[in-house]
Every structure is written in C-alpha cells, then in structure tokens.
PDB file of N, CA, C, O and CB in Angstrom:
ATOM      1  N   UNK A   1      73.561 116.723  62.341  1.00  0.00           N
ATOM      2  CA  UNK A   1      74.740 116.398  61.514  1.00  0.00           C
ATOM      3  C   UNK A   1      75.886 115.969  62.446  1.00  0.00           C
ATOM      4  O   UNK A   1      76.659 115.070  62.117  1.00  0.00           O
ATOM      5  CB  UNK A   1      75.174 117.638  60.619  1.00  0.00           C
ATOM      6  N   UNK A   2      75.980 116.610  63.585  1.00  0.00           N
ATOM      7  CA  UNK A   2      77.067 116.267  64.516  1.00  0.00           C
ATOM      8  C   UNK A   2      76.911 114.826  64.977  1.00  0.00           C
ATOM      9  O   UNK A   2      77.898 114.110  65.142  1.00  0.00           O
ATOM     10  CB  UNK A   2      77.079 117.227  65.738  1.00  0.00           C
ATOM     11  N   UNK A   3      75.661 114.403  65.187  1.00  0.00           N
ATOM     12  CA  UNK A   3      75.435 113.036  65.672  1.00  0.00           C
ATOM     13  C   UNK A   3      75.932 112.044  64.621  1.00  0.00           C
ATOM     14  O   UNK A   3      76.547 111.028  64.947  1.00  0.00           O
ATOM     15  CB  UNK A   3      73.921 112.794  65.990  1.00  0.00           C
ATOM     16  N   UNK A   4      75.662 112.350  63.393  1.00  0.00           N
ATOM     17  CA  UNK A   4      76.082 111.441  62.306  1.00  0.00           C
ATOM     18  C   UNK A   4      77.606 111.353  62.298  1.00  0.00           C
ATOM     19  O   UNK A   4      78.182 110.283  62.101  1.00  0.00           O
ATOM     20  CB  UNK A   4      75.547 111.936  60.907  1.00  0.00           C
ATOM     21  N   UNK A   5      78.227 112.471  62.511  1.00  0.00           N
ATOM     22  CA  UNK A   5      79.696 112.518  62.485  1.00  0.00           C
ATOM     23  C   UNK A   5      80.272 111.697  63.644  1.00  0.00           C
ATOM     24  O   UNK A   5      81.240 110.956  63.473  1.00  0.00           O
ATOM     25  CB  UNK A   5      80.199 113.989  62.563  1.00  0.00           C
ATOM     26  N   UNK A   6      79.665 111.840  64.815  1.00  0.00           N
ATOM     27  CA  UNK A   6      80.141 111.097  65.996  1.00  0.00           C
ATOM     28  C   UNK A   6      79.959 109.607  65.768  1.00  0.00           C
ATOM     29  O   UNK A   6      80.846 108.814  66.085  1.00  0.00           O
ATOM     30  CB  UNK A   6      79.386 111.544  67.282  1.00  0.00           C
ATOM     31  N   UNK A   7      78.808 109.219  65.218  1.00  0.00           N
ATOM     32  CA  UNK A   7      78.545 107.786  64.982  1.00  0.00           C
ATOM     33  C   UNK A   7      79.597 107.230  64.028  1.00  0.00           C
ATOM     34  O   UNK A   7      80.099 106.122  64.215  1.00  0.00           O
ATOM     35  CB  UNK A   7      77.106 107.562  64.400  1.00  0.00           C
ATOM     36  N   UNK A   8      79.919 108.004  63.018  1.00  0.00           N
ATOM     37  CA  UNK A   8      80.902 107.551  62.023  1.00  0.00           C
ATOM     38  C   UNK A   8      82.270 107.433  62.693  1.00  0.00           C
ATOM     39  O   UNK A   8      83.033 106.507  62.418  1.00  0.00           O
ATOM     40  CB  UNK A   8      80.965 108.535  60.801  1.00  0.00           C
ATOM     41  N   UNK A   9      82.563 108.376  63.565  1.00  0.00           N
ATOM     42  CA  UNK A   9      83.859 108.387  64.239  1.00  0.00           C
ATOM     43  C   UNK A   9      83.947 107.203  65.201  1.00  0.00           C
ATOM     44  O   UNK A   9      84.990 106.559  65.312  1.00  0.00           O
ATOM     45  CB  UNK A   9      84.075 109.725  64.997  1.00  0.00           C
ATOM     46  N   UNK A  10      82.851 106.925  65.887  1.00  0.00           N
ATOM     47  CA  UNK A  10      82.830 105.820  66.851  1.00  0.00           C
ATOM     48  C   UNK A  10      83.001 104.499  66.120  1.00  0.00           C
ATOM     49  O   UNK A  10      83.720 103.615  66.587  1.00  0.00           O
ATOM     50  CB  UNK A  10      81.512 105.819  67.667  1.00  0.00           C
ATOM     51  N   UNK A  11      82.344 104.362  64.977  1.00  0.00           N
ATOM     52  CA  UNK A  11      82.424 103.120  64.206  1.00  0.00           C
ATOM     53  C   UNK A  11      83.880 102.847  63.834  1.00  0.00           C
ATOM     54  O   UNK A  11      84.313 101.696  63.788  1.00  0.00           O
ATOM     55  CB  UNK A  11      81.535 103.198  62.928  1.00  0.00           C
ATOM     56  N   UNK A  12      84.615 103.899  63.575  1.00  0.00           N
ATOM     57  CA  UNK A  12      86.015 103.731  63.174  1.00  0.00           C
ATOM     58  C   UNK A  12      86.852 103.327  64.394  1.00  0.00           C
ATOM     59  O   UNK A  12      87.875 102.656  64.259  1.00  0.00           O
ATOM     60  CB  UNK A  12      86.573 105.043  62.535  1.00  0.00           C
ATOM     61  N   UNK A  13      86.416 103.735  65.558  1.00  0.00           N
ATOM     62  CA  UNK A  13      87.168 103.428  66.783  1.00  0.00           C
ATOM     63  C   UNK A  13      86.976 101.966  67.157  1.00  0.00           C
ATOM     64  O   UNK A  13      87.900 101.340  67.675  1.00  0.00           O
ATOM     65  CB  UNK A  13      86.722 104.346  67.951  1.00  0.00           C
ATOM     66  N   UNK A  14      85.818 101.422  66.911  1.00  0.00           N
ATOM     67  CA  UNK A  14      85.538 100.026  67.286  1.00  0.00           C
ATOM     68  C   UNK A  14      86.573  99.076  66.690  1.00  0.00           C
ATOM     69  O   UNK A  14      87.145  98.264  67.417  1.00  0.00           O
ATOM     70  CB  UNK A  14      84.127  99.618  66.823  1.00  0.00           C
ATOM     71  N   UNK A  15      86.826  99.158  65.395  1.00  0.00           N
ATOM     72  CA  UNK A  15      87.815  98.255  64.778  1.00  0.00           C
ATOM     73  C   UNK A  15      89.217  98.544  65.310  1.00  0.00           C
ATOM     74  O   UNK A  15      90.120  97.720  65.167  1.00  0.00           O
ATOM     75  CB  UNK A  15      87.794  98.397  63.237  1.00  0.00           C
ATOM     76  N   UNK A  16      89.391  99.681  65.905  1.00  0.00           N
ATOM     77  CA  UNK A  16      90.714 100.044  66.435  1.00  0.00           C
ATOM     78  C   UNK A  16      90.953  99.361  67.784  1.00  0.00           C
ATOM     79  O   UNK A  16      92.045  99.461  68.343  1.00  0.00           O
ATOM     80  CB  UNK A  16      90.840 101.586  66.583  1.00  0.00           C
ATOM     81  N   UNK A  17      89.943  98.673  68.304  1.00  0.00           N
ATOM     82  CA  UNK A  17      90.090  98.011  69.610  1.00  0.00           C
ATOM     83  C   UNK A  17      91.215  96.981  69.551  1.00  0.00           C
ATOM     84  O   UNK A  17      91.618  96.452  70.586  1.00  0.00           O
ATOM     85  CB  UNK A  17      88.759  97.331  70.039  1.00  0.00           C
ATOM     86  N   UNK A  18      91.714  96.696  68.384  1.00  0.00           N
ATOM     87  CA  UNK A  18      92.796  95.700  68.268  1.00  0.00           C
ATOM     88  C   UNK A  18      93.999  96.153  69.102  1.00  0.00           C
ATOM     89  O   UNK A  18      94.969  95.408  69.237  1.00  0.00           O
ATOM     90  CB  UNK A  18      93.214  95.497  66.768  1.00  0.00           C
ATOM     91  N   UNK A  19      93.944  97.347  69.652  1.00  0.00           N
ATOM     92  CA  UNK A  19      95.058  97.851  70.476  1.00  0.00           C
ATOM     93  C   UNK A  19      94.993  97.219  71.863  1.00  0.00           C
ATOM     94  O   UNK A  19      95.998  97.184  72.574  1.00  0.00           O
ATOM     95  CB  UNK A  19      95.017  99.411  70.585  1.00  0.00           C
ATOM     96  N   UNK A  20      93.837  96.727  72.249  1.00  0.00           N
ATOM     97  CA  UNK A  20      93.670  96.117  73.582  1.00  0.00           C
ATOM     98  C   UNK A  20      94.684  94.994  73.803  1.00  0.00           C
ATOM     99  O   UNK A  20      95.293  94.930  74.871  1.00  0.00           O
ATOM    100  CB  UNK A  20      92.232  95.569  73.750  1.00  0.00           C
ATOM    101  N   UNK A  21      94.880  94.119  72.838  1.00  0.00           N
ATOM    102  CA  UNK A  21      95.851  93.026  73.012  1.00  0.00           C
ATOM    103  C   UNK A  21      97.242  93.575  73.327  1.00  0.00           C
ATOM    104  O   UNK A  21      98.103  92.849  73.824  1.00  0.00           O
ATOM    105  CB  UNK A  21      95.907  92.146  71.745  1.00  0.00           C
ATOM    106  N   UNK A  22      97.451  94.827  73.043  1.00  0.00           N
ATOM    107  CA  UNK A  22      98.764  95.428  73.315  1.00  0.00           C
ATOM    108  C   UNK A  22      98.865  95.768  74.801  1.00  0.00           C
ATOM    109  O   UNK A  22      99.933  96.155  75.276  1.00  0.00           O
ATOM    110  CB  UNK A  22      98.988  96.706  72.441  1.00  0.00           C
ATOM    111  N   UNK A  23      97.769  95.628  75.532  1.00  0.00           N
ATOM    112  CA  UNK A  23      97.757  95.947  76.966  1.00  0.00           C
ATOM    113  C   UNK A  23      98.852  95.187  77.711  1.00  0.00           C
ATOM    114  O   UNK A  23      99.443  95.739  78.638  1.00  0.00           O
ATOM    115  CB  UNK A  23      96.384  95.619  77.577  1.00  0.00           C
ATOM    116  N   UNK A  24      99.141  93.949  77.341  1.00  0.00           N
ATOM    117  CA  UNK A  24     100.182  93.179  78.050  1.00  0.00           C
ATOM    118  C   UNK A  24     101.507  93.933  78.115  1.00  0.00           C
ATOM    119  O   UNK A  24     102.395  93.561  78.882  1.00  0.00           O
ATOM    120  CB  UNK A  24     100.399  91.826  77.364  1.00  0.00           C
ATOM    121  N   UNK A  25     101.641  94.967  77.335  1.00  0.00           N
ATOM    122  CA  UNK A  25     102.901  95.725  77.346  1.00  0.00           C
ATOM    123  C   UNK A  25     103.008  96.516  78.652  1.00  0.00           C
ATOM    124  O   UNK A  25     104.112  96.788  79.124  1.00  0.00           O
ATOM    125  CB  UNK A  25     102.987  96.685  76.113  1.00  0.00           C
ATOM    126  N   UNK A  26     101.884  96.879  79.226  1.00  0.00           N
ATOM    127  CA  UNK A  26     101.907  97.668  80.473  1.00  0.00           C
ATOM    128  C   UNK A  26     102.603  96.892  81.595  1.00  0.00           C
ATOM    129  O   UNK A  26     103.534  97.413  82.208  1.00  0.00           O
ATOM    130  CB  UNK A  26     100.464  98.045  80.906  1.00  0.00           C
ATOM    131  N   UNK A  27     102.173  95.664  81.874  1.00  0.00           N
ATOM    132  CA  UNK A  27     102.811  94.898  82.955  1.00  0.00           C
ATOM    133  C   UNK A  27     104.280  94.639  82.650  1.00  0.00           C
ATOM    134  O   UNK A  27     105.085  94.430  83.557  1.00  0.00           O
ATOM    135  CB  UNK A  27     102.080  93.564  83.173  1.00  0.00           C
ATOM    136  N   UNK A  28     104.618  94.655  81.377  1.00  0.00           N
ATOM    137  CA  UNK A  28     106.012  94.397  80.992  1.00  0.00           C
ATOM    138  C   UNK A  28     106.862  95.654  81.220  1.00  0.00           C
ATOM    139  O   UNK A  28     108.091  95.595  81.189  1.00  0.00           O
ATOM    140  CB  UNK A  28     106.097  93.945  79.501  1.00  0.00           C
ATOM    141  N   UNK A  29     106.201  96.775  81.446  1.00  0.00           N
ATOM    142  CA  UNK A  29     106.943  98.034  81.627  1.00  0.00           C
ATOM    143  C   UNK A  29     107.943  97.871  82.772  1.00  0.00           C
ATOM    144  O   UNK A  29     107.586  97.351  83.829  1.00  0.00           O
ATOM    145  CB  UNK A  29     105.967  99.226  81.914  1.00  0.00           C
ATOM    146  N   UNK A  30     109.184  98.308  82.579  1.00  0.00           N
ATOM    147  CA  UNK A  30     110.222  98.200  83.626  1.00  0.00           C
ATOM    148  C   UNK A  30     109.983  99.227  84.732  1.00  0.00           C
ATOM    149  O   UNK A  30     110.781  99.342  85.662  1.00  0.00           O
ATOM    150  CB  UNK A  30     111.637  98.400  83.016  1.00  0.00           C
ATOM    151  N   UNK A  31     108.898  99.959  84.629  1.00  0.00           N
ATOM    152  CA  UNK A  31     108.604 100.977  85.651  1.00  0.00           C
ATOM    153  C   UNK A  31     108.189 100.299  86.948  1.00  0.00           C
ATOM    154  O   UNK A  31     108.486 100.790  88.037  1.00  0.00           O
ATOM    155  CB  UNK A  31     107.488 101.946  85.167  1.00  0.00           C
ATOM    156  N   UNK A  32     107.498  99.162  86.827  1.00  0.00           N
ATOM    157  CA  UNK A  32     107.043  98.459  88.040  1.00  0.00           C
ATOM    158  C   UNK A  32     108.260  98.038  88.859  1.00  0.00           C
ATOM    159  O   UNK A  32     108.269  98.163  90.083  1.00  0.00           O
ATOM    160  CB  UNK A  32     106.164  97.211  87.677  1.00  0.00           C
ATOM    161  N   UNK A  33     109.274  97.544  88.178  1.00  0.00           N
ATOM    162  CA  UNK A  33     110.483  97.086  88.874  1.00  0.00           C
ATOM    163  C   UNK A  33     111.176  98.293  89.522  1.00  0.00           C
ATOM    164  O   UNK A  33     111.801  98.173  90.576  1.00  0.00           O
ATOM    165  CB  UNK A  33     111.458  96.349  87.883  1.00  0.00           C
ATOM    166  N   UNK A  34     111.056  99.428  88.888  1.00  0.00           N
ATOM    167  CA  UNK A  34     111.710 100.639  89.405  1.00  0.00           C
ATOM    168  C   UNK A  34     111.008 101.099  90.684  1.00  0.00           C
ATOM    169  O   UNK A  34     111.565 101.880  91.456  1.00  0.00           O
ATOM    170  CB  UNK A  34     111.698 101.777  88.336  1.00  0.00           C
ATOM    171  N   UNK A  35     109.789 100.614  90.903  1.00  0.00           N
ATOM    172  CA  UNK A  35     109.045 101.017  92.109  1.00  0.00           C
ATOM    173  C   UNK A  35     109.845 100.639  93.352  1.00  0.00           C
ATOM    174  O   UNK A  35     109.737 101.293  94.390  1.00  0.00           O
ATOM    175  CB  UNK A  35     107.632 100.350  92.146  1.00  0.00           C
ATOM    176  N   UNK A  36     110.643  99.586  93.245  1.00  0.00           N
ATOM    177  CA  UNK A  36     111.436  99.154  94.416  1.00  0.00           C
ATOM    178  C   UNK A  36     112.464 100.233  94.770  1.00  0.00           C
ATOM    179  O   UNK A  36     112.980 100.255  95.887  1.00  0.00           O
ATOM    180  CB  UNK A  36     112.155  97.787  94.133  1.00  0.00           C
ATOM    181  N   UNK A  37     112.755 101.102  93.846  1.00  0.00           N
ATOM    182  CA  UNK A  37     113.769 102.137  94.120  1.00  0.00           C
ATOM    183  C   UNK A  37     113.210 103.143  95.132  1.00  0.00           C
ATOM    184  O   UNK A  37     113.971 103.756  95.880  1.00  0.00           O
ATOM    185  CB  UNK A  37     114.197 102.868  92.799  1.00  0.00           C
ATOM    186  N   UNK A  38     111.913 103.309  95.155  1.00  0.00           N
ATOM    187  CA  UNK A  38     111.302 104.282  96.085  1.00  0.00           C
ATOM    188  C   UNK A  38     111.661 103.947  97.533  1.00  0.00           C
ATOM    189  O   UNK A  38     112.181 104.804  98.247  1.00  0.00           O
ATOM    190  CB  UNK A  38     109.758 104.307  95.913  1.00  0.00           C
ATOM    191  N   UNK A  39     111.394 102.719  97.980  1.00  0.00           N
ATOM    192  CA  UNK A  39     111.718 102.368  99.370  1.00  0.00           C
ATOM    193  C   UNK A  39     113.220 102.442  99.619  1.00  0.00           C
ATOM    194  O   UNK A  39     113.663 102.639 100.750  1.00  0.00           O
ATOM    195  CB  UNK A  39     111.200 100.959  99.705  1.00  0.00           C
ATOM    196  N   UNK A  40     113.995 102.283  98.554  1.00  0.00           N
ATOM    197  CA  UNK A  40     115.462 102.308  98.712  1.00  0.00           C
ATOM    198  C   UNK A  40     115.944 103.756  98.869  1.00  0.00           C
ATOM    199  O   UNK A  40     117.076 103.997  99.288  1.00  0.00           O
ATOM    200  CB  UNK A  40     116.165 101.630  97.487  1.00  0.00           C
ATOM    201  N   UNK A  41     115.084 104.704  98.533  1.00  0.00           N
ATOM    202  CA  UNK A  41     115.487 106.116  98.615  1.00  0.00           C
ATOM    203  C   UNK A  41     115.987 106.429 100.026  1.00  0.00           C
ATOM    204  O   UNK A  41     115.325 106.078 101.003  1.00  0.00           O
ATOM    205  CB  UNK A  41     114.301 107.057  98.237  1.00  0.00           C
ATOM    206  N   UNK A  42     117.140 107.080 100.145  1.00  0.00           N
ATOM    207  CA  UNK A  42     117.700 107.424 101.464  1.00  0.00           C
ATOM    208  C   UNK A  42     116.917 108.565 102.111  1.00  0.00           C
ATOM    209  O   UNK A  42     117.286 109.051 103.180  1.00  0.00           O
ATOM    210  CB  UNK A  42     119.189 107.816 101.334  1.00  0.00           C
ATOM    211  N   UNK A  43     115.861 108.978 101.473  1.00  0.00           N
ATOM    212  CA  UNK A  43     115.064 110.084 102.034  1.00  0.00           C
ATOM    213  C   UNK A  43     114.222 109.583 103.199  1.00  0.00           C
ATOM    214  O   UNK A  43     113.946 110.332 104.136  1.00  0.00           O
ATOM    215  CB  UNK A  43     114.152 110.718 100.948  1.00  0.00           C
ATOM    216  N   UNK A  44     113.812 108.316 103.143  1.00  0.00           N
ATOM    217  CA  UNK A  44     112.963 107.778 104.223  1.00  0.00           C
ATOM    218  C   UNK A  44     113.714 107.793 105.558  1.00  0.00           C
ATOM    219  O   UNK A  44     113.191 108.304 106.547  1.00  0.00           O
ATOM    220  CB  UNK A  44     112.501 106.332 103.887  1.00  0.00           C
ATOM    221  N   UNK A  45     114.921 107.245 105.601  1.00  0.00           N
ATOM    222  CA  UNK A  45     115.683 107.234 106.856  1.00  0.00           C
ATOM    223  C   UNK A  45     116.012 108.663 107.305  1.00  0.00           C
ATOM    224  O   UNK A  45     116.287 108.903 108.481  1.00  0.00           O
ATOM    225  CB  UNK A  45     116.987 106.415 106.689  1.00  0.00           C
ATOM    226  N   UNK A  46     115.981 109.577 106.385  1.00  0.00           N
ATOM    227  CA  UNK A  46     116.301 110.972 106.723  1.00  0.00           C
ATOM    228  C   UNK A  46     115.101 111.615 107.422  1.00  0.00           C
ATOM    229  O   UNK A  46     115.223 112.693 108.004  1.00  0.00           O
ATOM    230  CB  UNK A  46     116.690 111.783 105.443  1.00  0.00           C
ATOM    231  N   UNK A  47     113.952 110.959 107.363  1.00  0.00           N
ATOM    232  CA  UNK A  47     112.743 111.509 107.989  1.00  0.00           C
ATOM    233  C   UNK A  47     112.992 111.826 109.465  1.00  0.00           C
ATOM    234  O   UNK A  47     112.582 112.888 109.934  1.00  0.00           O
ATOM    235  CB  UNK A  47     111.564 110.519 107.849  1.00  0.00           C
ATOM    236  N   UNK A  48     113.650 110.935 110.206  1.00  0.00           N
ATOM    237  CA  UNK A  48     113.904 111.193 111.640  1.00  0.00           C
ATOM    238  C   UNK A  48     114.649 112.519 111.843  1.00  0.00           C
ATOM    239  O   UNK A  48     114.516 113.145 112.895  1.00  0.00           O
ATOM    240  CB  UNK A  48     114.723 110.030 112.260  1.00  0.00           C
ATOM    241  N   UNK A  49     115.410 112.939 110.870  1.00  0.00           N
ATOM    242  CA  UNK A  49     116.172 114.191 110.994  1.00  0.00           C
ATOM    243  C   UNK A  49     115.186 115.350 111.146  1.00  0.00           C
ATOM    244  O   UNK A  49     115.472 116.335 111.827  1.00  0.00           O
ATOM    245  CB  UNK A  49     117.111 114.414 109.747  1.00  0.00           C
ATOM    246  N   UNK A  50     114.030 115.222 110.509  1.00  0.00           N
ATOM    247  CA  UNK A  50     113.022 116.280 110.602  1.00  0.00           C
ATOM    248  C   UNK A  50     112.552 116.416 112.052  1.00  0.00           C
ATOM    249  O   UNK A  50     112.270 117.513 112.534  1.00  0.00           O
ATOM    250  CB  UNK A  50     111.817 115.980 109.661  1.00  0.00           C
ATOM    251  N   UNK A  51     112.478 115.277 112.726  1.00  0.00           N
ATOM    252  CA  UNK A  51     112.008 115.262 114.116  1.00  0.00           C
ATOM    253  C   UNK A  51     113.084 115.867 115.025  1.00  0.00           C
ATOM    254  O   UNK A  51     112.788 116.490 116.044  1.00  0.00           O
ATOM    255  CB  UNK A  51     111.656 113.806 114.570  1.00  0.00           C
ATOM    256  N   UNK A  52     114.337 115.661 114.621  1.00  0.00           N
ATOM    257  CA  UNK A  52     115.454 116.143 115.443  1.00  0.00           C
ATOM    258  C   UNK A  52     115.612 117.660 115.282  1.00  0.00           C
ATOM    259  O   UNK A  52     116.371 118.297 116.012  1.00  0.00           O
ATOM    260  CB  UNK A  52     116.776 115.417 115.054  1.00  0.00           C
ATOM    261  N   UNK A  53     114.891 118.217 114.327  1.00  0.00           N
ATOM    262  CA  UNK A  53     115.000 119.667 114.102  1.00  0.00           C
ATOM    263  C   UNK A  53     114.846 120.418 115.431  1.00  0.00           C
ATOM    264  O   UNK A  53     113.925 120.130 116.196  1.00  0.00           O
ATOM    265  CB  UNK A  53     113.925 120.150 113.078  1.00  0.00           C
ATOM    266  N   UNK A  54     115.729 121.368 115.711  1.00  0.00           N
ATOM    267  CA  UNK A  54     115.661 122.111 116.985  1.00  0.00           C
ATOM    268  C   UNK A  54     114.474 123.070 117.010  1.00  0.00           C
ATOM    269  O   UNK A  54     114.267 123.778 117.996  1.00  0.00           O
ATOM    270  CB  UNK A  54     116.966 122.895 117.219  1.00  0.00           C
ATOM    271  N   UNK A  55     113.711 123.094 115.953  1.00  0.00           N
ATOM    272  CA  UNK A  55     112.565 124.009 115.916  1.00  0.00           C
ATOM    273  C   UNK A  55     111.464 123.488 116.839  1.00  0.00           C
ATOM    274  O   UNK A  55     110.713 124.275 117.414  1.00  0.00           O
ATOM    275  CB  UNK A  55     112.028 124.170 114.462  1.00  0.00           C
ATOM    276  N   UNK A  56     111.369 122.177 116.980  1.00  0.00           N
ATOM    277  CA  UNK A  56     110.306 121.613 117.836  1.00  0.00           C
ATOM    278  C   UNK A  56     110.582 121.925 119.311  1.00  0.00           C
ATOM    279  O   UNK A  56     109.702 122.446 119.998  1.00  0.00           O
ATOM    280  CB  UNK A  56     110.193 120.073 117.626  1.00  0.00           C
ATOM    281  N   UNK A  57     111.776 121.619 119.809  1.00  0.00           N
ATOM    282  CA  UNK A  57     112.086 121.886 121.224  1.00  0.00           C
ATOM    283  C   UNK A  57     112.021 123.389 121.524  1.00  0.00           C
ATOM    284  O   UNK A  57     111.821 123.791 122.670  1.00  0.00           O
ATOM    285  CB  UNK A  57     113.491 121.332 121.584  1.00  0.00           C
ATOM    286  N   UNK A  58     112.188 124.192 120.509  1.00  0.00           N
ATOM    287  CA  UNK A  58     112.176 125.644 120.719  1.00  0.00           C
ATOM    288  C   UNK A  58     110.733 126.121 120.913  1.00  0.00           C
ATOM    289  O   UNK A  58     110.498 127.208 121.442  1.00  0.00           O
ATOM    290  CB  UNK A  58     112.843 126.385 119.514  1.00  0.00           C
ATOM    291  N   UNK A  59     109.781 125.311 120.486  1.00  0.00           N
ATOM    292  CA  UNK A  59     108.369 125.706 120.607  1.00  0.00           C
ATOM    293  C   UNK A  59     108.002 125.957 122.070  1.00  0.00           C
ATOM    294  O   UNK A  59     107.396 126.985 122.372  1.00  0.00           O
ATOM    295  CB  UNK A  59     107.447 124.616 120.006  1.00  0.00           C
ATOM    296  N   UNK A  60     108.350 125.052 122.984  1.00  0.00           N
ATOM    297  CA  UNK A  60     108.000 125.247 124.406  1.00  0.00           C
ATOM    298  C   UNK A  60     108.639 126.524 124.955  1.00  0.00           C
ATOM    299  O   UNK A  60     108.078 127.165 125.844  1.00  0.00           O
ATOM    300  CB  UNK A  60     108.451 124.027 125.250  1.00  0.00           C
ATOM    301  N   UNK A  61     109.783 126.887 124.441  1.00  0.00           N
ATOM    302  CA  UNK A  61     110.486 128.090 124.926  1.00  0.00           C
ATOM    303  C   UNK A  61     109.640 129.323 124.603  1.00  0.00           C
ATOM    304  O   UNK A  61     109.602 130.290 125.363  1.00  0.00           O
ATOM    305  CB  UNK A  61     111.918 128.212 124.278  1.00  0.00           C
ATOM    306  N   UNK A  62     108.972 129.261 123.467  1.00  0.00           N
ATOM    307  CA  UNK A  62     108.153 130.404 123.054  1.00  0.00           C
ATOM    308  C   UNK A  62     106.938 130.526 123.972  1.00  0.00           C
ATOM    309  O   UNK A  62     106.407 131.617 124.184  1.00  0.00           O
ATOM    310  CB  UNK A  62     107.703 130.257 121.571  1.00  0.00           C
ATOM    311  N   UNK A  63     106.515 129.391 124.509  1.00  0.00           N
ATOM    312  CA  UNK A  63     105.325 129.387 125.367  1.00  0.00           C
ATOM    313  C   UNK A  63     105.691 129.908 126.760  1.00  0.00           C
ATOM    314  O   UNK A  63     104.870 130.525 127.439  1.00  0.00           O
ATOM    315  CB  UNK A  63     104.715 127.955 125.460  1.00  0.00           C
ATOM    316  N   UNK A  64     106.917 129.652 127.170  1.00  0.00           N
ATOM    317  CA  UNK A  64     107.333 130.066 128.528  1.00  0.00           C
ATOM    318  C   UNK A  64     107.283 131.596 128.679  1.00  0.00           C
ATOM    319  O   UNK A  64     106.735 132.090 129.665  1.00  0.00           O
ATOM    320  CB  UNK A  64     108.770 129.550 128.834  1.00  0.00           C
ATOM    321  N   UNK A  65     107.834 132.342 127.737  1.00  0.00           N
ATOM    322  CA  UNK A  65     107.833 133.804 127.864  1.00  0.00           C
ATOM    323  C   UNK A  65     106.425 134.366 127.761  1.00  0.00           C
ATOM    324  O   UNK A  65     106.159 135.486 128.198  1.00  0.00           O
ATOM    325  CB  UNK A  65     108.723 134.435 126.794  1.00  0.00           C
ATOM    326  N   UNK A  66     105.530 133.582 127.182  1.00  0.00           N
ATOM    327  CA  UNK A  66     104.154 134.057 127.007  1.00  0.00           C
ATOM    328  C   UNK A  66     103.511 134.318 128.380  1.00  0.00           C
ATOM    329  O   UNK A  66     103.009 135.416 128.622  1.00  0.00           O
ATOM    330  CB  UNK A  66     103.314 133.020 126.197  1.00  0.00           C
ATOM    331  N   UNK A  67     103.520 133.322 129.277  1.00  0.00           N
ATOM    332  CA  UNK A  67     102.898 133.511 130.605  1.00  0.00           C
ATOM    333  C   UNK A  67     103.651 134.564 131.419  1.00  0.00           C
ATOM    334  O   UNK A  67     103.046 135.301 132.198  1.00  0.00           O
ATOM    335  CB  UNK A  67     102.864 132.171 131.383  1.00  0.00           C
ATOM    336  N   UNK A  68     104.949 134.631 131.240  1.00  0.00           N
ATOM    337  CA  UNK A  68     105.754 135.603 132.001  1.00  0.00           C
ATOM    338  C   UNK A  68     105.339 137.024 131.615  1.00  0.00           C
ATOM    339  O   UNK A  68     105.256 137.919 132.456  1.00  0.00           O
ATOM    340  CB  UNK A  68     107.287 135.389 131.740  1.00  0.00           C
ATOM    341  N   UNK A  69     105.081 137.201 130.323  1.00  0.00           N
ATOM    342  CA  UNK A  69     104.702 138.531 129.842  1.00  0.00           C
ATOM    343  C   UNK A  69     103.378 138.948 130.475  1.00  0.00           C
ATOM    344  O   UNK A  69     103.142 140.118 130.776  1.00  0.00           O
ATOM    345  CB  UNK A  69     104.596 138.550 128.294  1.00  0.00           C
ATOM    346  N   UNK A  70     102.520 137.936 130.664  1.00  0.00           N
ATOM    347  CA  UNK A  70     101.193 138.235 131.221  1.00  0.00           C
ATOM    348  C   UNK A  70     101.325 138.647 132.683  1.00  0.00           C
ATOM    349  O   UNK A  70     100.487 139.391 133.194  1.00  0.00           O
ATOM    350  CB  UNK A  70     100.248 137.007 131.089  1.00  0.00           C
ATOM    351  N   UNK A  71     102.362 138.175 133.355  1.00  0.00           N
ATOM    352  CA  UNK A  71     102.546 138.482 134.784  1.00  0.00           C
ATOM    353  C   UNK A  71     103.129 139.893 134.929  1.00  0.00           C
ATOM    354  O   UNK A  71     102.935 140.546 135.954  1.00  0.00           O
ATOM    355  CB  UNK A  71     103.484 137.422 135.470  1.00  0.00           C
ATOM    356  N   UNK A  72     103.833 140.350 133.916  1.00  0.00           N
ATOM    357  CA  UNK A  72     104.480 141.669 134.004  1.00  0.00           C
ATOM    358  C   UNK A  72     103.438 142.776 134.209  1.00  0.00           C
ATOM    359  O   UNK A  72     103.608 143.622 135.087  1.00  0.00           O
ATOM    360  CB  UNK A  72     105.310 141.951 132.727  1.00  0.00           C
ATOM    361  N   UNK A  73     102.371 142.781 133.415  1.00  0.00           N
ATOM    362  CA  UNK A  73     101.369 143.853 133.562  1.00  0.00           C
ATOM    363  C   UNK A  73     100.667 143.763 134.915  1.00  0.00           C
ATOM    364  O   UNK A  73     100.175 144.768 135.427  1.00  0.00           O
ATOM    365  CB  UNK A  73     100.326 143.782 132.423  1.00  0.00           C
ATOM    366  N   UNK A  74     100.620 142.587 135.482  1.00  0.00           N
ATOM    367  CA  UNK A  74      99.932 142.429 136.775  1.00  0.00           C
ATOM    368  C   UNK A  74     100.729 143.161 137.842  1.00  0.00           C
ATOM    369  O   UNK A  74     100.339 143.165 139.009  1.00  0.00           O
ATOM    370  CB  UNK A  74      99.758 140.916 137.152  1.00  0.00           C
TER     371      UNK A  74
END
C-alpha cells in the first residue's frame, strides 16, 4: 500500500516540475553581488595582527627556561 501511495505522490510531483523555469531567479539573487562584500571585509587586513600577537615571540622564551631547568638537577 505504501508503494501505491508513493507512486501517487510522485506522479503529483512530476507536473509540479513547472517550478524549474523559476530557477532563473537564483542567478538574479542579489546575494551573488553581496559576495564582493566578503573581500571588502576589514577582517582580512586584520589577519596580520594575529601574527603580531606577542604570544608567538613568547613561545621561544618558554623553551629557554626548559633546558635551564634540566641543568639545575645536574
């Protein structure tokens, strides 16, 4: 019985394909034009600030005390 129901439902969907011609609305969406706003975002140029973070240069400092600590027990 379920198969019969699905077949009937599918048959109704076929004539509904008339929605395909509406596809041209997608390219007309103003969202594509808004995509240019992404590269304009001031967040990209701010990326270098992440590199300037003093956390990176501090990493080597953490390594320096490591070997020194090992020499203390010696």
